[in-house]
C-alpha positions in Angstrom: 26.4 -15.4 -7.3 25.9 -12.0 -7.1 27.5 -9.8 -10.2 28.5 -7.1 -7.3 32.3 -6.2 -7.5 32.9 -7.8 -11.4 34.2 -4.9 -13.0 37.9 -4.6 -13.2 37.7 -0.9 -12.7 36.3 -1.3 -9.0 38.4 -2.3 -6.7 36.4 -4.7 -3.6 36.9 -3.6 -0.4 37.9 -6.0 2.3 34.7 -6.9 4.0 36.3 -6.8 7.8 38.5 -3.3 6.8 34.5 -1.9 5.9 33.0 -3.1 9.3 36.0 -2.0 11.5 35.7 1.1 9.9 32.2 1.3 10.3 32.4 0.0 14.3 35.0 2.4 14.9 32.9 5.3 14.0 29.8 4.1 15.7 32.2 4.2 18.7 32.9 7.6 18.3 29.7 9.1 17.9 29.0 6.9 20.8 31.5 8.4 23.1 30.7 11.5 21.7 27.2 11.7 22.5 28.1 10.5 26.1 30.3 13.7 26.5 27.6 15.7 24.8 25.1 14.1 27.6 27.5 14.8 30.2 28.1 18.7 29.5 24.2 19.4 29.6 23.9 17.3 32.7 26.2 19.8 34.3 24.7 22.7 33.4 26.2 23.8 30.0 23.5 25.2 27.4 22.2 22.8 24.8 22.1 24.6 22.1 26.0 25.6 22.9 27.3 22.1 22.8 27.8 20.7 19.3 26.3 17.2 18.5 28.2 14.8 16.8 27.4 13.5 13.5 28.4 10.3 11.3 31.6 11.3 9.4 31.8 8.4 7.5 29.4 5.8 5.9 29.7 3.0 3.9 29.7 3.8 -0.6 26.5 2.7 -1.2 24.9 5.2 1.8 26.2 8.0 -0.1 25.2 7.1 -3.8 21.9 7.1 -4.8 22.1 5.5 -7.7 23.5 2.6 -6.5 20.6 2.8 -4.1 18.5 3.1 -6.2 19.6 -0.1 -8.5 19.7 -2.5 -5.5 16.0 -1.3 -4.9 15.1 -1.8 -8.3 16.5 -5.6 -8.1 15.5 -6.2 -4.8 11.9 -5.7 -5.7 12.0 -7.3 -9.6 12.6 -10.6 -7.8 10.6 -11.9 -4.8 11.8 -15.0 -2.9 9.9 -17.7 -3.1 10.4 -19.2 0.1 8.3 -16.5 1.9 5.5 -16.6 -0.1 3.8 -19.5 1.7 4.5 -18.0 5.1 3.1 -14.4 3.6 -0.1 -16.7 2.5 -0.3 -18.5 6.2 0.0 -15.2 7.8 -2.4 -13.2 5.9 -4.9 -16.3 6.2 -4.3 -16.9 10.1 -5.8 -13.2 10.2 -8.8 -13.7 8.3 -9.6 -16.7 10.5 -9.1 -14.4 14.0 -11.4 -11.3 12.1 -13.9 -14.0 11.6 -13.7 -15.5 15.1 -13.7 -12.2 16.2 -17.1 -11.0 14.1 -18.5 -13.9 14.9 -17.6 -13.5 19.2 -18.8 -10.1 18.5 -21.9 -10.8 17.0 -22.9 -14.0 19.4 -21.9 -11.1 22.5 -24.5 -8.8 20.9 -27.1 -11.5 20.8 -27.1 -12.4 24.3 -27.3 -8.7 25.3 -29.9 -7.8 23.9 
């Protein structure tokens, strides 16, 4: 299991509350943007209208150190189940490129 929130000092945020807060923040921004669009379409100068921004983000968006450690952990452990798909797609791309080159070569010979 993940080692996230294993220390006693950090209180574990309830996932439903965080998601609800994020949802209400997105809704607030959406409603304010709709209001801005109505004001601008009504003839208000766009420079005079206040464009809304996010007032709240989850903690991991704020703390750069947390983001760096998460990125380092993600790069350190590659998921083994993705490797086959990646190899298969790479081989398919190579085969497609070779077929395209062969078709161009054949088309070039027949034109001359």
